[in-house]
N, C-alpha and C positions, 0 to 999 in steps of 0.2 A: 696343294701346295703346302707347304710350310713355311714360316718366317722365322729367319736369323736375326735376333737383336744384337747389334753391335755394341761394344761397351764403350767406342768411339768413331769420328766421323774418317770415313775412308775413303780415296780417290780412287777410281778402277775408271780407264780411260776417259780421264776429264769430267767423271761423272762422281757428284756424293754422296757416297751411302752411310746409312746410318741402321737400314737393315734392307735386306733382301729376301728374295723369294727362292727357296730349291725348285731347280726345275728337274734334276734327278741326279743319282748317283750310277755311274757304270762302275763293276767289280769287275777287272780284267784279270784271269786266273792266270792266264798264258805271260801276259806283263806282270803279274805280282805285283798291282799296284789299283788304287779307287781314283777314279776322275769324278769330280763335281762341275754340275754349272747351276748356276744361279743367276740371279741380277732381276730387271723389273718385271712386275705379273704379266706384263703383257710389253714383249719390246725388247730389250736390252740384255745380251746375255754376254756373261763370261763363264769361263771353265780354267779348273785347274786339277794338278796331281795332289790328293791330299792326304793319300797315303801311299808309300811305294815300296812298302814292305809287308806283304798280306800273313806271315807268319806271326803267329801269334794276335794279328791284329781284331779286336773287337768290331764288325763289322753291325752291329745292331742301330737302330735309326738315330738312338741319343746320341751314341759314338760317333756317329758319323755325321752328326748336326755339329757336333763339339769340336770334332776335327776338322771340319771345314770353316768355322768362324775362328777357330786357332788359327787357319791357314790366313784366312784373310788379312787378318786383324795384326798377323807377323809379317805379312811377304808384301804390302801393298801401302804405300804411305800414307799417314795421317792428314787430314784436312786441319791445320791450325788456324 
């Protein structure tokens, strides 16, 4: 399991994260997207579409980790 360190404190379902564990990436060729799941190592999990178009997408683990981090930091509220 890989840990993603966030550049800011993010609130997801009332929980504050400064980092989270990647649980899996699902590449859905029929739906042309990548779904990712992450959260606490044991317990709470959240999921989201991190790539909505596979055409030309870099599907390496590093690129998926970066896309997941960017999605979380740009789509969930920051804990100020």
